[in-house]
N, C-alpha and C positions, 0 to 999 in steps of 0.2 A: 785261236783268235790271238790275231796280233794284239789287241789293247788288253791291260790288265786292270788298271785303275785310272781311268782318264774322265775328267769332267769338262775340259775345255779345249778348245782347239782354234788355230786360225785358218781361215778357209782364205782361198786367192782365186781370182777370174781365171777364165781359161787363156787369158792375154798376160798372165802373171802378175795383175794388179792385186794387190788389198781389197777382198770383200769386205772382210770384218771377223771378228770372233764369234765364236757360238759354243752353247753348253753342249756337253755331249753325256747321253744316255746310252750304254750299250751293255750287251748281254752277251751270252756263248753265240748267238744267231744272228743278231742285228745290231746296226749302230745307227741314232737318230740323232741328229743334229737341231738345235733351237736357237734362233737368231731374233734379237731384239731390235735388229734394223728394220725399219717400216718399208723402204723400198725396194723390196724384191718382186720377183715375178716368178709365176710357174715356169718351170723349166728343167731339162734334164741335161745335164753336162758332165764332162770329165774332165777334171782340175787337180791341183794339188792342195793337201790339206797337212798343216801341221799341228798333230795332237801332241798335248802336254800331257803324258802320262805318268803318275806319282809312284808307280813302280818301275816301269821299264825308261822312262826318260822321253827325249822328244823323238817321235817318229815322224817322218814326212813320207807321204805317199801319194801315188797316184788313186785319185776316187771316182766312183760314178755316184753323180749327186742327184736325187729327184727332188727338186723343192717346190712345195706346195705350202698353201695357208694352213696354219696350225687350227686343226678343229676345237682345240682346248682354249682358244684365245678368246675373250680376256681374262678367264679363270687364272691361266697360265701368261707372264708377261711377255709371250714371245709369240708375235703375229706370223712368224714364217717358221718352218721346219724342214727339214730334208731327211729323206732316206738315204743312207751312204753305204757305200760298198766299196772296200779297199781291194784295188785291183792288183797294185805293185808297190810294194815300200823300196822307197828310193834311198833313204837315208836312215839311220837310228844313232842317237847319242845319249849315252847312260846318264844317269842323274850325276856320278860323281865325275863326270868329265864335262859338266855344264861349260859350254865356252862362254867367252867373254867378249865384251864389245868394248872399242875404244869410244870414251865420251869426253866432253868437257862441261860437267855440270858444277857450277858455283852453287854452293850449298852451306846453309848454316847449321851447324850441329849444337848439339847440348850433351854435356857431360855432368854428373854427379859431383866429381871432383875438380874439373876444371871451369865449369860453367859453358857459358855460349862459345864460340868460335867458329870463323869462317873456314872452308876447305873447298877443293877442287876436286869432285870425284873423278879419276882418269880411265877408269875401266869398271865394268861391273858385269855381273853374272847372277845367275838365281840363287848364289851360294854366297857372293859376298862382293866386296869391291876394293878398289885401292884409291887413298886419298892422299893429297898432298896439303898440307897447313903450314902455318908458324908455329901452331899450338903443340908444345910438347906435351903428350899423351904417355901413358902406362902401358905395359903389355899386360893384356886381359882386363883393359880398362872398356866399361861399357859406354857407349855413344848412342845417338839418337838424331833423326834428322825427319823432317816431313816433307813429302813430295807427291805429286799427283802423276804416275807413268802411265795412267791411262784417262782417267776422269774424276774419280774421288781424292781427296785428299787423305794420305795414308801416313802413320807413324812406325817408320822401321827402325829397329834397335840392332846393333851390332857389337860384337867383341874384338876390340884390337888383338890380332895373332902374331902379327911382326912387323918390324919398324926398321926404318934404314935413315941416316942423316944425309941430306941433299943441299948442300950451301947451308943457307939461312932457314931452310925448310926441314920438313920431314915427311917421310913416305909410311904410311902405314896400309899393312894387308888387314881388312877386315871381315868379319865371317857373320851374316846375318844371326839372329837370335830369334828365337819363337815366331819363325815366319810361318802364317797359316797357309793353308792350300790355296786360296785364293789369290792372297798378297805375293806368293810364290809365283803364281801363273802371271799375275801383272807384270812382275818383273823379266819372267821369261819371256812373255809377248813383247816387250819393249826392246829387249835385247834382241830379237830376232828383226824386229822392225829396223833398227838402227844397222844390222848386219846385212839386210835384204837393201837397203837404201844406198849403203855403200857399195854392194854389188853391181846395182843399176847404176849409180854413178861411174865406177868402174869402167861398165861396159859402154857406156857412153862416150867416155875420154879415149877408149882404144879405138 
């Protein structure tokens, strides 16, 4: 069995566009995906799925999906489901090798020691982020920010683990602290969306 402990995935269309996220339920013998998306249809298709496995990491695979209405809806909040068969693993990224996406997120942060300050997150992964700011912080200092990487506004806490002086500013490498499984999946989905969009733009310009 390829999956070890996976609860969410990102599903793409056969044309390579993002279809949406789905909850994953799997055993040794089968994989089922559950969609909150309402505008699907009964279809069998072969496409790419990115699985976010808490033990293995990110697994990109070619899958055969049989999408149909969920017979347990509305007792389950997922109107559509899919039986999923992994045909081929295309790529695998270990958790400790979480890739980063270059971004520019203007953010307000809070520190118990230094209070409120502004910074710009310049890269981010499911493990942490790098932020530039004019605020001098201490190593191991705890900071937090609020952001909606998907839909719900969440509070993220992080610890400063490295620092550097850049002219009149400071650069801090920060590690997320107490990130629950759902929040980690939200950040990871955001990272892969950013990377996929950059790849799409690169292909269009080449």
